[in-house]
C-alpha positions in Angstrom: -51.7 25.6 -41.2 -49.6 29.2 -40.6 -50.8 30.8 -37.5 -49.4 34.2 -36.9 -49.6 36.2 -33.3 -48.7 39.9 -33.7 -47.1 41.7 -30.9 -46.0 44.8 -29.6 -49.0 47.8 -30.3 -49.2 50.3 -28.8 -49.8 54.2 -27.8 -47.0 56.7 -29.0 -46.5 60.4 -28.9 -45.5 61.2 -32.6 -41.2 60.8 -33.6 -41.6 57.9 -31.3 -40.7 53.9 -32.1 -42.8 50.6 -32.6 -41.2 47.1 -33.0 -44.1 45.0 -33.6 -43.6 41.5 -33.2 -45.1 38.5 -36.1 -44.5 35.3 -35.2 -45.0 32.3 -36.0 -47.3 29.5 -34.1 -46.6 26.1 -33.4 -43.5 25.7 -35.6 -41.1 23.2 -34.0 -38.5 24.0 -36.0 -36.5 26.7 -36.3 -36.7 28.3 -39.8 -39.8 27.7 -40.7 -41.0 31.3 -41.3 -38.6 31.1 -43.8 -40.3 29.3 -45.9 -42.9 32.5 -46.7 -43.0 36.4 -48.1 -44.5 38.4 -45.1 -45.8 41.5 -46.0 -47.2 43.7 -43.0 -50.4 46.5 -44.1 -51.5 48.6 -41.9 -56.0 49.3 -41.1 -57.7 53.4 -40.0 -61.2 53.9 -38.7 -62.6 53.6 -42.7 -60.3 52.9 -45.2 -58.7 49.9 -46.4 -56.9 47.5 -45.7 -53.0 48.9 -47.2 -50.2 47.0 -47.9 -47.0 49.0 -46.2 -43.6 46.3 -46.9 -42.8 43.4 -47.2 -40.2 40.6 -47.2 -40.0 37.9 -49.4 -39.2 34.4 -48.7 -35.5 32.7 -48.4 -36.5 31.4 -51.8 -37.5 34.8 -52.8 -34.1 35.8 -51.5 -35.8 37.4 -48.2 -34.7 41.6 -49.6 -38.3 43.7 -48.2 -39.7 46.0 -50.4 -41.8 49.0 -49.9 -44.9 49.8 -50.8 -45.8 53.5 -49.0 -43.3 55.2 -49.3 -43.9 57.4 -47.2 -41.7 54.9 -44.9 -38.9 54.1 -46.5 -36.0 54.9 -44.5 -38.0 55.0 -40.9 -39.7 51.4 -41.1 -38.0 48.1 -41.1 -38.5 44.6 -41.7 -36.1 41.7 -40.2 -36.3 37.9 -39.4 -35.4 35.6 -36.5 -35.5 32.9 -38.2 -34.5 30.9 -34.7 -38.0 32.4 -33.3 -39.9 32.7 -36.3 -40.6 35.7 -36.5 -40.9 38.7 -38.2 -40.4 42.2 -36.8 -41.5 45.4 -38.0 -39.5 48.5 -37.2 -40.6 51.7 -36.7 -39.5 54.7 -36.5 -40.4 58.4 -36.6 -43.9 57.7 -36.4 -46.7 60.2 -37.5 -50.7 60.5 -36.3 -51.4 59.2 -40.1 -49.9 55.8 -38.9 -52.5 54.8 -36.6 -53.7 51.9 -37.4 -54.3 48.4 -37.1 -51.4 46.0 -38.1 -50.7 43.2 -39.3 -49.0 40.9 -40.7 -49.8 38.3 -43.2 -47.9 35.4 -44.8 -47.9 33.5 -48.5 -45.9 32.2 -51.6 -44.9 35.8 -52.6 -44.9 39.7 -51.8 -47.9 41.0 -53.3 -49.5 44.8 -52.7 -53.0 43.3 -52.6 -54.6 41.6 -49.3 -56.2 38.7 -50.7 -52.8 37.0 -52.1 -51.8 36.2 -49.0 -53.1 33.1 -47.2 -52.5 33.3 -43.5 -53.3 36.4 -41.0 -52.7 37.2 -38.0 -55.2 38.4 -35.1 -53.7 42.5 -35.9 -51.9 45.2 -33.5 -53.2 48.5 -32.4 -51.0 51.8 -33.1 -52.2 54.7 -31.9 -50.0 57.2 -32.5 -50.9 60.1 -29.8 -49.6 63.5 -28.7 
């Protein structure tokens, strides 16, 4: 069982930055989260949950897939294997990116949220003057 805990959300002005964390709790050994693909999704009020980007597992090469062209060059995903944590660095944030952001773990990266086995509780990101 993988338990994911997100943190780092908050209120930021347009053009600002936030770094979200997705930590796997209960893992006693470093590097275990590397066995999973980690996707980041977001859900705005009244809208469906949408895939933003994903980092492949180590076995899958560890590369990043972007599901939203609008975040390329602004969002970056990375791992800290020692901490079993994945980070989402978000720069130049826009008001329309206000949403609850979720991380999810699965065997492979996929834009469909139903392909992921484990989910965090979500963290609110609000982009507003």
